[in-house]
C-alpha positions as a Markdown table, in Angstrom:
| # | Residue | x | y | z |
|---|---|---|---|---|
| 1 | Met | 300.2 | 72.1 | 244.8 |
| 2 | Leu | 296.8 | 70.4 | 245.2 |
| 3 | Asp | 296.6 | 66.7 | 246.2 |
| 4 | Leu | 295.3 | 64.9 | 243.1 |
| 5 | Asn | 294.5 | 61.7 | 245.0 |
| 6 | Glu | 292.3 | 63.6 | 247.4 |
| 7 | Met | 290.5 | 65.3 | 244.4 |
| 8 | Arg | 290.0 | 61.9 | 242.8 |
| 9 | Arg | 288.6 | 60.4 | 246.0 |
| 10 | Glu | 286.1 | 63.3 | 246.3 |
| 11 | Ile | 284.9 | 62.7 | 242.7 |
| 12 | Thr | 284.7 | 58.9 | 243.3 |
| 13 | Ala | 282.5 | 59.5 | 246.4 |
| 14 | Leu | 280.1 | 61.8 | 244.4 |
| 15 | Ile | 279.9 | 59.2 | 241.6 |
| 16 | Glu | 279.1 | 56.5 | 244.2 |
| 17 | Gln | 276.3 | 58.6 | 245.7 |
| 18 | Ala | 274.8 | 59.3 | 242.3 |
| 19 | Arg | 275.1 | 55.7 | 241.3 |
| 20 | Ala | 273.4 | 54.6 | 244.5 |
| 21 | Met | 270.4 | 56.8 | 243.7 |
| 22 | Val | 270.0 | 55.3 | 240.2 |
| 23 | Asp | 270.5 | 51.7 | 241.5 |
| 24 | Lys | 267.9 | 52.3 | 244.2 |
| 25 | Ala | 265.3 | 53.5 | 241.7 |
| 26 | Ser | 266.2 | 50.6 | 239.3 |
| 27 | Ala | 265.8 | 48.0 | 242.1 |
| 28 | Glu | 262.4 | 49.4 | 242.8 |
| 29 | Lys | 261.5 | 49.3 | 239.1 |
| 30 | Arg | 260.8 | 53.0 | 238.8 |
| 31 | Thr | 262.4 | 56.2 | 237.5 |
| 32 | Leu | 263.8 | 58.9 | 239.7 |
| 33 | Thr | 261.3 | 61.1 | 241.5 |
| 34 | Ala | 261.4 | 64.8 | 240.8 |
| 35 | Glu | 263.2 | 65.4 | 244.1 |
| 36 | Glu | 265.7 | 62.6 | 243.4 |
| 37 | Gln | 266.3 | 63.9 | 239.8 |
| 38 | Gln | 267.1 | 67.4 | 241.3 |
| 39 | Glu | 269.5 | 65.8 | 243.8 |
| 40 | Tyr | 271.1 | 63.7 | 241.0 |
| 41 | Asp | 271.5 | 66.8 | 238.8 |
| 42 | Arg | 273.2 | 68.7 | 241.7 |
| 43 | Arg | 275.6 | 65.8 | 242.3 |
| 44 | Trp | 276.3 | 65.6 | 238.6 |
| 45 | Ala | 277.1 | 69.3 | 238.5 |
| 46 | Asp | 279.4 | 68.8 | 241.4 |
| 47 | Ile | 281.1 | 66.0 | 239.6 |
| 48 | Gln | 281.6 | 68.0 | 236.5 |
| 49 | Ser | 283.0 | 71.0 | 238.4 |
| 50 | Lys | 285.4 | 68.8 | 240.4 |
| 51 | Arg | 286.5 | 67.0 | 237.2 |
| 52 | Ala | 287.3 | 70.3 | 235.6 |
| 53 | Asp | 289.3 | 71.3 | 238.7 |
| 54 | Leu | 291.1 | 68.0 | 238.6 |
| 55 | Lys | 291.8 | 68.3 | 234.9 |
| 56 | Arg | 293.2 | 71.8 | 235.3 |
| 57 | Glu | 295.5 | 70.7 | 238.2 |
| 58 | Glu | 296.7 | 67.6 | 236.3 |
| 59 | Asp | 297.5 | 69.7 | 233.2 |
| 60 | Leu | 299.5 | 72.2 | 235.4 |
| 61 | Gln | 301.4 | 69.5 | 237.1 |
| 62 | Glu | 302.0 | 67.6 | 233.9 |
| 63 | Leu | 303.3 | 70.8 | 232.2 |
| 64 | Glu | 305.6 | 71.5 | 235.2 |
| 65 | Ala | 307.0 | 68.0 | 234.9 |
| 66 | Thr | 307.4 | 68.4 | 231.2 |
| 67 | Ile | 309.3 | 71.7 | 231.5 |
| 68 | Arg | 311.6 | 70.1 | 234.1 |
| 69 | Arg | 312.4 | 67.2 | 231.8 |
| 70 | Ala | 312.8 | 69.4 | 228.7 |
| 71 | Pro | 314.2 | 72.8 | 229.5 |
| 72 | Gln | 314.4 | 73.6 | 225.7 |
| 73 | Pro | 310.8 | 73.1 | 224.6 |
| 74 | His | 310.0 | 72.7 | 220.9 |
| 75 | Glu | 306.9 | 72.8 | 218.8 |
| 76 | Pro | 305.9 | 69.2 | 217.9 |
| 77 | Asp | 305.5 | 68.4 | 214.3 |
| 78 | Leu | 303.6 | 65.6 | 212.5 |
| 79 | Asp | 306.3 | 63.0 | 213.3 |
| 80 | Asp | 306.8 | 64.0 | 216.9 |
| 81 | His | 305.1 | 61.1 | 218.7 |
| 82 | Asn | 307.5 | 60.3 | 221.5 |
| 83 | Pro | 306.0 | 61.9 | 224.6 |
| 84 | Pro | 308.1 | 61.9 | 227.8 |
| 85 | Asp | 307.9 | 58.9 | 230.1 |
| 86 | Gly | 304.7 | 58.9 | 232.2 |
| 87 | Gln | 302.9 | 61.3 | 229.8 |
| 88 | Lys | 299.6 | 59.5 | 229.1 |
| 89 | Arg | 297.2 | 62.3 | 228.2 |
| 90 | Phe | 296.7 | 64.7 | 225.4 |
| 91 | Ala | 296.8 | 68.4 | 226.1 |
| 92 | Ser | 293.7 | 69.0 | 224.0 |
| 93 | Phe | 291.0 | 67.3 | 221.9 |
| 94 | Gly | 292.6 | 68.8 | 218.8 |
| 95 | Glu | 296.0 | 67.3 | 219.7 |
| 96 | Gln | 294.4 | 63.9 | 220.0 |
| 97 | Leu | 292.6 | 64.2 | 216.7 |
| 98 | Arg | 295.8 | 65.2 | 215.0 |
| 99 | Ala | 297.5 | 62.1 | 216.5 |
| 100 | Val | 294.6 | 60.0 | 215.1 |
| 101 | Val | 295.3 | 61.3 | 211.7 |
| 102 | Asp | 299.1 | 60.7 | 212.0 |
| 103 | Ala | 298.4 | 57.1 | 213.1 |
| 104 | Ala | 296.4 | 56.5 | 209.9 |
| 105 | Arg | 299.6 | 57.4 | 208.1 |
| 106 | Gly | 301.8 | 55.0 | 210.0 |
| 107 | His | 303.0 | 57.2 | 212.9 |
| 108 | Leu | 301.5 | 55.7 | 216.0 |
| 109 | Asp | 301.3 | 57.9 | 219.2 |
| 110 | Pro | 301.5 | 55.5 | 222.2 |
| 111 | Arg | 298.9 | 57.7 | 224.0 |
| 112 | Leu | 296.2 | 56.4 | 221.6 |
| 113 | Glu | 294.1 | 53.6 | 222.9 |
| 114 | Met | 293.0 | 51.1 | 220.3 |
| 115 | Arg | 289.9 | 48.8 | 220.4 |
| 116 | Ala | 290.1 | 45.5 | 218.7 |
| 117 | Pro | 287.0 | 44.8 | 216.6 |
| 118 | Thr | 285.5 | 41.4 | 216.0 |
| 119 | Gly | 285.6 | 42.0 | 212.3 |
| 120 | Leu | 286.4 | 44.7 | 209.8 |
| 121 | Gly | 286.0 | 48.1 | 211.2 |
| 122 | Glu | 287.3 | 51.6 | 211.5 |
| 123 | Thr | 288.8 | 51.0 | 215.0 |
| 124 | Val | 291.8 | 49.0 | 213.7 |
| 125 | Ala | 295.2 | 50.7 | 213.4 |
| 126 | Ala | 295.4 | 50.1 | 209.7 |
| 127 | Asp | 292.1 | 52.1 | 209.3 |
| 128 | Gly | 293.2 | 54.8 | 211.6 |
| 129 | Gly | 290.3 | 54.4 | 214.1 |
| 130 | Phe | 290.8 | 55.1 | 217.8 |
| 131 | Leu | 288.7 | 55.8 | 220.9 |
| 132 | Val | 288.5 | 59.4 | 222.1 |
| 133 | Gln | 290.4 | 59.8 | 225.4 |
| 134 | Lys | 287.8 | 59.8 | 228.2 |
| 135 | Asp | 288.1 | 63.4 | 229.3 |
| 136 | Phe | 287.9 | 64.7 | 225.8 |
| 137 | Gln | 284.9 | 62.5 | 225.1 |
| 138 | Ser | 283.1 | 64.1 | 228.1 |
| 139 | Glu | 284.1 | 67.5 | 226.8 |
| 140 | Leu | 282.5 | 66.9 | 223.4 |
| 141 | Leu | 279.3 | 65.6 | 225.1 |
| 142 | Lys | 279.2 | 68.7 | 227.2 |
| 143 | Ile | 279.4 | 70.8 | 224.1 |
| 144 | Gln | 276.3 | 69.0 | 222.9 |
| 145 | His | 274.3 | 69.6 | 226.0 |
| 146 | Asp | 275.3 | 73.2 | 226.3 |
| 147 | Ser | 274.2 | 73.8 | 222.8 |
| 148 | Ala | 271.0 | 71.8 | 223.1 |
| 149 | Ile | 267.9 | 73.6 | 224.3 |
| 150 | Leu | 265.5 | 70.7 | 224.9 |
| 151 | Ala | 267.6 | 67.6 | 225.7 |
| 152 | Gly | 269.0 | 69.0 | 228.9 |
| 153 | Arg | 265.4 | 69.7 | 230.2 |
| 154 | Cys | 264.2 | 66.1 | 229.8 |
| 155 | Arg | 264.4 | 63.4 | 232.4 |
| 156 | Arg | 267.6 | 61.6 | 231.6 |
| 157 | Ile | 268.5 | 58.0 | 232.4 |
| 158 | Pro | 272.0 | 56.6 | 232.0 |
| 159 | Ile | 272.2 | 53.1 | 230.4 |
| 160 | Ser | 274.9 | 50.7 | 231.7 |
| 161 | Ser | 277.6 | 49.4 | 229.4 |
| 162 | Ala | 276.1 | 45.9 | 229.5 |
| 163 | Ser | 272.7 | 47.0 | 228.2 |
| 164 | Asn | 271.3 | 48.4 | 225.0 |
| 165 | Gly | 268.0 | 49.7 | 226.4 |
| 166 | Val | 265.8 | 50.1 | 229.5 |
| 167 | Lys | 262.3 | 49.0 | 230.5 |
| 168 | Ile | 260.4 | 51.3 | 232.9 |
| 169 | Asn | 257.3 | 50.3 | 234.7 |
| 170 | Gly | 254.6 | 53.1 | 235.1 |
| 171 | Val | 251.1 | 53.5 | 236.3 |
| 172 | Asp | 248.6 | 53.3 | 233.4 |
| 173 | Glu | 246.3 | 56.1 | 234.4 |
| 174 | Thr | 244.3 | 57.7 | 231.6 |
| 175 | Ser | 241.4 | 59.2 | 233.6 |
| 176 | Arg | 240.8 | 60.8 | 237.0 |
| 177 | Ala | 237.2 | 59.6 | 237.1 |
| 178 | Asn | 236.2 | 57.4 | 240.0 |
| 179 | Gly | 237.5 | 53.9 | 239.5 |
| 180 | Ser | 240.2 | 55.0 | 237.1 |
| 181 | Arg | 242.7 | 56.8 | 239.3 |
| 182 | Trp | 246.0 | 54.9 | 239.4 |
| 183 | Gly | 244.5 | 52.8 | 236.6 |
| 184 | Gly | 241.7 | 51.2 | 238.7 |
| 185 | Val | 242.0 | 52.0 | 242.4 |
| 186 | Arg | 238.6 | 53.0 | 243.9 |
| 187 | Gly | 237.7 | 54.3 | 247.4 |
| 188 | Tyr | 234.3 | 54.2 | 249.1 |
| 189 | Trp | 232.5 | 55.7 | 252.0 |
| 190 | Leu | 231.4 | 52.8 | 254.1 |
| 191 | Ala | 228.6 | 52.3 | 256.6 |
| 192 | Glu | 229.5 | 50.6 | 259.9 |
| 193 | Ala | 230.6 | 47.0 | 259.1 |
| 194 | Gly | 230.2 | 47.7 | 255.4 |
| 195 | Ala | 232.1 | 45.5 | 253.0 |
| 196 | Leu | 234.9 | 46.9 | 250.8 |
| 197 | Thr | 234.9 | 46.4 | 247.1 |
| 198 | Pro | 238.3 | 45.3 | 245.8 |
| 199 | Ser | 240.2 | 47.3 | 243.3 |
| 200 | Ala | 243.7 | 47.3 | 241.9 |
| 201 | Pro | 246.1 | 49.7 | 240.1 |
| 202 | Lys | 247.0 | 49.1 | 236.5 |
| 203 | Phe | 250.5 | 49.3 | 235.1 |
| 204 | Arg | 252.1 | 49.7 | 231.7 |
| 205 | Arg | 255.7 | 49.3 | 230.5 |
| 206 | Ile | 257.8 | 52.0 | 228.8 |
| 207 | Glu | 260.6 | 50.4 | 226.7 |
| 208 | Leu | 263.5 | 52.4 | 225.3 |
| 209 | Ser | 265.9 | 50.8 | 222.9 |
| 210 | Leu | 268.9 | 52.8 | 222.0 |
| 211 | Lys | 269.1 | 54.3 | 218.5 |
| 212 | Lys | 272.2 | 55.6 | 216.8 |
| 213 | Leu | 272.7 | 59.3 | 216.0 |
| 214 | Gly | 275.8 | 60.0 | 213.9 |
| 215 | Ala | 277.7 | 62.7 | 212.0 |
| 216 | Leu | 280.6 | 62.7 | 209.6 |
| 217 | Val | 282.9 | 65.6 | 209.4 |
| 218 | Tyr | 285.4 | 66.0 | 206.5 |
| 219 | Ser | 288.7 | 67.7 | 207.1 |
| 220 | Thr | 291.5 | 68.7 | 204.7 |
| 221 | Asp | 295.1 | 68.1 | 205.4 |
| 222 | Glu | 295.6 | 71.9 | 205.6 |
| 223 | Leu | 293.1 | 72.1 | 208.4 |
| 224 | Leu | 294.7 | 69.1 | 210.1 |
| 225 | Ala | 298.0 | 70.9 | 210.2 |
| 226 | Asp | 296.5 | 73.4 | 212.7 |
| 227 | Thr | 295.6 | 71.6 | 215.9 |
| 228 | Ala | 293.8 | 74.6 | 217.5 |
| 229 | Ala | 291.6 | 75.1 | 214.4 |
| 230 | Leu | 290.9 | 71.4 | 214.2 |
| 231 | Glu | 289.6 | 71.2 | 217.7 |
| 232 | Ser | 287.4 | 74.2 | 217.3 |
| 233 | Val | 285.9 | 73.2 | 213.9 |
| 234 | Val | 285.4 | 69.5 | 214.6 |
| 235 | Ser | 284.1 | 69.9 | 218.2 |
| 236 | Gln | 281.7 | 72.7 | 217.3 |
| 237 | Ala | 280.4 | 71.2 | 214.0 |
| 238 | Ala | 279.8 | 67.7 | 215.4 |
| 239 | Gly | 278.5 | 68.8 | 218.8 |
| 240 | Glu | 276.1 | 71.3 | 217.5 |
| 241 | Glu | 274.8 | 69.1 | 214.7 |
| 242 | Leu | 274.1 | 66.1 | 217.1 |
| 243 | Ala | 272.5 | 68.6 | 219.6 |
| 244 | Phe | 270.2 | 70.0 | 216.8 |
| 245 | Met | 269.1 | 66.5 | 215.6 |
| 246 | Leu | 268.4 | 65.3 | 219.2 |
| 247 | Asp | 266.2 | 68.4 | 219.9 |
| 248 | Asp | 264.4 | 67.9 | 216.6 |
| 249 | Ala | 263.7 | 64.3 | 217.5 |
| 250 | Ile | 262.3 | 65.3 | 220.9 |
| 251 | Ile | 259.8 | 67.5 | 219.1 |
| 252 | Glu | 258.8 | 65.5 | 216.0 |
| 253 | Gly | 260.6 | 62.2 | 216.0 |
| 254 | Thr | 258.7 | 59.3 | 214.5 |
| 255 | Gly | 259.8 | 56.6 | 217.0 |
| 256 | Ala | 261.1 | 54.5 | 214.1 |
| 257 | Gly | 264.9 | 54.5 | 214.2 |
| 258 | Met | 264.8 | 57.6 | 216.4 |
| 259 | Pro | 263.1 | 58.8 | 219.6 |
| 260 | Leu | 259.4 | 59.4 | 219.6 |
| 261 | Gly | 258.6 | 63.2 | 219.6 |
| 262 | Val | 255.9 | 64.9 | 221.5 |
| 263 | Leu | 254.1 | 66.0 | 218.3 |
| 264 | Asn | 253.7 | 62.3 | 217.3 |
| 265 | Ser | 252.8 | 61.1 | 220.8 |
| 266 | Gly | 249.4 | 59.9 | 222.0 |
| 267 | Ala | 249.8 | 62.2 | 224.9 |
| 268 | Leu | 249.6 | 65.4 | 222.8 |
| 269 | Val | 246.7 | 67.8 | 223.2 |
| 270 | Thr | 245.9 | 69.8 | 220.1 |
| 271 | Val | 243.8 | 72.9 | 220.8 |
| 272 | Ala | 241.5 | 73.8 | 218.0 |
| 273 | Ala | 241.7 | 77.2 | 216.3 |
| 274 | Glu | 239.0 | 79.8 | 216.9 |
| 275 | Ala | 236.0 | 80.0 | 214.6 |
| 276 | Gly | 236.9 | 82.4 | 211.8 |
| 277 | Gln | 240.5 | 82.7 | 212.9 |
| 278 | Gly | 242.7 | 83.9 | 210.1 |
| 279 | Ala | 245.4 | 81.8 | 208.5 |
| 280 | Asp | 248.9 | 81.9 | 210.1 |
| 281 | Thr | 247.6 | 83.8 | 213.1 |
| 282 | Val | 247.8 | 83.3 | 216.9 |
| 283 | Val | 245.2 | 85.0 | 219.0 |
| 284 | Tyr | 244.9 | 85.5 | 222.8 |
| 285 | Glu | 242.0 | 82.9 | 223.0 |
| 286 | Asn | 244.4 | 80.3 | 221.6 |
| 287 | Leu | 246.9 | 80.9 | 224.4 |
| 288 | Val | 244.2 | 80.8 | 227.1 |
| 289 | Lys | 242.8 | 77.5 | 225.9 |
| 290 | Met | 246.3 | 76.0 | 225.6 |
| 291 | Trp | 247.0 | 77.0 | 229.2 |
| 292 | Ala | 243.7 | 75.6 | 230.3 |
| 293 | Gln | 244.6 | 72.1 | 229.0 |
| 294 | Met | 248.1 | 72.0 | 230.4 |
| 295 | His | 248.1 | 69.5 | 233.3 |
| 296 | Ala | 248.0 | 71.7 | 236.4 |
| 297 | Pro | 251.0 | 70.0 | 238.2 |
| 298 | Ser | 253.1 | 70.6 | 235.0 |
| 299 | Arg | 252.4 | 74.3 | 234.8 |
| 300 | Lys | 255.2 | 75.3 | 237.2 |
| 301 | Arg | 257.7 | 73.4 | 235.0 |
| 302 | Ala | 256.3 | 74.1 | 231.5 |
| 303 | Ser | 257.8 | 76.5 | 228.9 |
| 304 | Trp | 256.4 | 77.9 | 225.7 |
| 305 | Tyr | 258.4 | 77.0 | 222.6 |
| 306 | Ile | 257.7 | 78.9 | 219.4 |
| 307 | Asn | 258.8 | 79.6 | 215.9 |
| 308 | Gln | 260.2 | 83.1 | 216.1 |
| 309 | Ala | 257.9 | 84.1 | 213.2 |
| 310 | Ile | 255.2 | 84.2 | 215.8 |
| 311 | Glu | 256.9 | 86.9 | 217.9 |
| 312 | Pro | 255.5 | 89.9 | 216.0 |
| 313 | Gln | 252.0 | 88.8 | 216.8 |
| 314 | Leu | 252.9 | 88.2 | 220.5 |
| 315 | Tyr | 254.4 | 91.7 | 220.8 |
| 316 | Thr | 251.3 | 93.4 | 219.4 |
| 317 | Met | 248.7 | 91.1 | 221.1 |
| 318 | Gly | 246.3 | 92.9 | 223.4 |
| 319 | Leu | 243.7 | 92.1 | 226.0 |
| 320 | Thr | 240.5 | 94.2 | 225.7 |
| 321 | Leu | 239.3 | 95.6 | 229.0 |
| 322 | Gly | 236.1 | 97.6 | 228.7 |
| 323 | Val | 236.9 | 100.5 | 226.4 |
| 324 | Gly | 240.6 | 100.1 | 227.0 |
| 325 | Gly | 243.1 | 97.2 | 227.0 |
| 326 | Ala | 246.5 | 95.9 | 228.1 |
| 327 | Pro | 249.3 | 94.2 | 226.2 |
| 328 | Val | 249.5 | 90.4 | 226.7 |
| 329 | Tyr | 253.2 | 90.0 | 226.1 |
| 330 | Leu | 254.7 | 93.5 | 226.7 |
| 331 | Pro | 254.9 | 95.3 | 230.1 |
| 332 | Pro | 252.6 | 98.2 | 230.8 |
| 333 | Gly | 255.3 | 100.7 | 229.7 |
| 334 | Gly | 254.7 | 99.7 | 226.1 |
| 335 | Ala | 257.0 | 98.7 | 223.2 |
| 336 | Ser | 259.8 | 101.0 | 224.4 |
| 337 | Ser | 260.3 | 98.7 | 227.5 |
| 338 | Ser | 261.8 | 95.3 | 227.4 |
| 339 | Pro | 259.5 | 92.3 | 226.9 |
| 340 | Tyr | 258.8 | 90.1 | 229.9 |
| 341 | Gly | 259.4 | 87.1 | 227.7 |
| 342 | Thr | 256.7 | 85.1 | 229.5 |
| 343 | Leu | 253.1 | 84.1 | 229.0 |
| 344 | Phe | 251.0 | 83.2 | 232.1 |
| 345 | Gly | 254.3 | 83.4 | 234.1 |
| 346 | Arg | 256.1 | 80.8 | 232.0 |
| 347 | Pro | 259.1 | 81.6 | 229.8 |
| 348 | Val | 258.7 | 81.9 | 226.0 |
| 349 | Glu | 261.6 | 80.6 | 223.9 |
| 350 | Ala | 262.1 | 80.6 | 220.1 |
| 351 | Ile | 263.5 | 77.3 | 218.8 |
| 352 | Glu | 264.4 | 76.3 | 215.3 |
| 353 | Gln | 262.6 | 72.9 | 215.6 |
| 354 | Ala | 259.2 | 74.6 | 216.0 |
| 355 | Ser | 257.0 | 74.1 | 212.9 |
| 356 | Ala | 256.4 | 76.9 | 210.4 |
| 357 | Leu | 253.9 | 79.6 | 211.2 |
| 358 | Gly | 250.4 | 78.2 | 210.9 |
| 359 | Asp | 251.3 | 74.6 | 211.2 |
| 360 | Val | 250.8 | 72.2 | 214.1 |
| 361 | Gly | 253.8 | 72.7 | 216.4 |
| 362 | Asp | 254.5 | 76.4 | 215.6 |
| 363 | Ile | 253.6 | 77.2 | 219.3 |
| 364 | Met | 253.9 | 74.5 | 222.0 |
| 365 | Leu | 253.5 | 74.5 | 225.8 |
| 366 | Leu | 255.7 | 71.6 | 227.1 |
| 367 | Asp | 256.7 | 70.2 | 230.4 |
| 368 | Leu | 259.8 | 68.3 | 229.3 |
| 369 | Ser | 260.4 | 66.7 | 232.7 |
| 370 | Gln | 257.6 | 64.3 | 231.5 |
| 371 | Tyr | 259.9 | 63.2 | 228.6 |
| 372 | Val | 262.4 | 60.5 | 229.3 |
| 373 | Leu | 265.7 | 60.3 | 227.5 |
| 374 | Ala | 268.0 | 57.2 | 227.8 |
| 375 | Glu | 271.7 | 57.7 | 226.9 |
| 376 | Lys | 274.6 | 55.3 | 226.8 |
| 377 | Gly | 278.0 | 56.7 | 227.4 |
| 378 | Gly | 279.3 | 59.7 | 225.5 |
| 379 | Ile | 280.0 | 60.3 | 221.9 |
| 380 | Asp | 282.3 | 57.7 | 220.1 |
| 381 | Gln | 284.7 | 59.1 | 217.5 |
| 382 | Ala | 286.7 | 57.4 | 214.8 |
| 383 | Tyr | 288.8 | 58.6 | 211.8 |
| 384 | Ser | 289.4 | 57.3 | 208.3 |
| 385 | Ile | 291.6 | 58.5 | 205.4 |
| 386 | His | 290.3 | 56.0 | 202.9 |
| 387 | Val | 286.9 | 57.4 | 201.7 |
| 388 | Arg | 288.3 | 60.7 | 200.5 |
| 389 | Phe | 292.0 | 59.7 | 200.0 |
| 390 | Leu | 292.2 | 61.0 | 196.4 |
| 391 | Asn | 290.8 | 64.4 | 197.6 |
| 392 | Asp | 293.4 | 64.8 | 200.3 |
| 393 | Glu | 290.7 | 64.7 | 203.0 |
| 394 | Gly | 290.0 | 62.6 | 206.0 |
| 395 | Ile | 286.7 | 61.9 | 207.8 |
| 396 | Phe | 285.9 | 62.1 | 211.5 |
| 397 | Arg | 282.9 | 60.0 | 212.5 |
| 398 | Phe | 280.8 | 60.7 | 215.6 |
| 399 | Ile | 278.2 | 58.3 | 217.0 |
| 400 | Gln | 275.9 | 58.7 | 220.0 |
| 401 | Arg | 273.4 | 56.1 | 221.2 |
| 402 | Val | 270.2 | 57.5 | 222.6 |
| 403 | Asp | 266.4 | 57.0 | 222.7 |
| 404 | Gly | 263.5 | 58.9 | 224.2 |
| 405 | Gln | 259.7 | 59.2 | 224.4 |
| 406 | Pro | 257.0 | 60.9 | 226.5 |
| 407 | Ile | 256.3 | 59.3 | 229.9 |
| 408 | Trp | 252.6 | 59.7 | 229.2 |
| 409 | Gly | 251.1 | 57.3 | 226.7 |
| 410 | Thr | 247.9 | 59.2 | 226.3 |
| 411 | Thr | 246.1 | 62.3 | 227.5 |
| 412 | Leu | 244.3 | 62.5 | 230.8 |
| 413 | Thr | 240.6 | 62.8 | 231.3 |
| 414 | Pro | 240.0 | 65.1 | 234.3 |
| 415 | Phe | 237.9 | 64.2 | 237.4 |
| 416 | Lys | 235.3 | 66.8 | 236.4 |
| 417 | Gly | 235.1 | 68.3 | 232.9 |
| 418 | Ala | 235.6 | 67.0 | 229.4 |
| 419 | Asn | 238.7 | 68.7 | 228.1 |
| 420 | Ala | 241.7 | 66.4 | 228.0 |
| 421 | Leu | 244.8 | 67.4 | 230.0 |
| 422 | Ser | 248.5 | 66.8 | 229.2 |
| 423 | Pro | 252.0 | 68.1 | 229.8 |
| 424 | Phe | 252.3 | 68.5 | 226.0 |
| 425 | Val | 249.9 | 71.0 | 224.4 |
| 426 | Thr | 250.0 | 72.6 | 220.9 |
| 427 | Leu | 247.8 | 74.6 | 218.6 |
| 428 | Ala | 246.0 | 73.1 | 215.5 |
| 429 | Ala | 246.8 | 74.3 | 212.0 |
| 430 | Arg | 245.4 | 77.6 | 210.9 |
């Protein structure tokens, strides 16, 4: 039998290390560097892995203790809310949701934790609202990030419980021309005893104020009677919907009541279509020019995101070489071989949030490490039987607080040349 206290101490140590990294960056009024973010992500992965190990061992030991106390196990029914002494946890998210429903009908399970509101709200016992047990709340949030394609690739900043936003100081650099680097720092070659000309960097402030992302899930009493089905349906429905909406906001959010998406950002580079290019087409020259305007340091982190309606054109796209040619997106073996799935060495991924074929945003080259996403806690859940009482249905409500925007406020003018650079590049409408 594993030592639960030792496992908890290991998790606590990892949490303290991760917190120290975030606190250090906060004290220095900056975000995590790329190296620090990688280290933070590694520690977070270790925390999640060890939490899973701890949860599994706790469940095993709890089950062993339950069996010893009750040699004749029975299947609990809707009125069975008297867990053995010391049993403080639910065996599954579905079991807890079922207990929430029963509490709304007057059968209170002592394992539910209530939150007292300052006024009328769904978290009072009479309305049947309760907090999700912490482990299950994390499980639901994990479902969201596993389902999401874009959110997990952004630079994420946790917000403390005492705050509803974050302010990040950054260098206001819009050009690499002399006198503009770091917003205004200028170096000079000097003659002996020559005088230095003063210069100074320029800064700007990025402010993220948490927005609410929510979902309501209706459930019939018949479904509530099946705990396993309830867990599967509610977790998947809410988790995938919130994941979809967050990814969509990262791409085309307006910034009003939601995150600011890259397509509405001042940092977006939009490459013009070729002269005479047909409607709803993508040609090789488009891809070359998009790649040329991707900020060079971002190339190794960037990915192509497309509407899958573009794929037939990619599969048949060729590069003319003299009297012959070579495929752009397929290996030399031809269409019978598997596609590389890359352009200029970077992966190509079809996403639902890409615009329709021919519109701005149907093909994008993005380095999402240059998009910052602020999150507070996990997903809050509450339940009510009142809104659909006459229809014999209840409502589960899920709320997440989050905000995000590109770290870049505008495009970058290169040291030499006129074409603007950015970590966010798309193609103009055709």
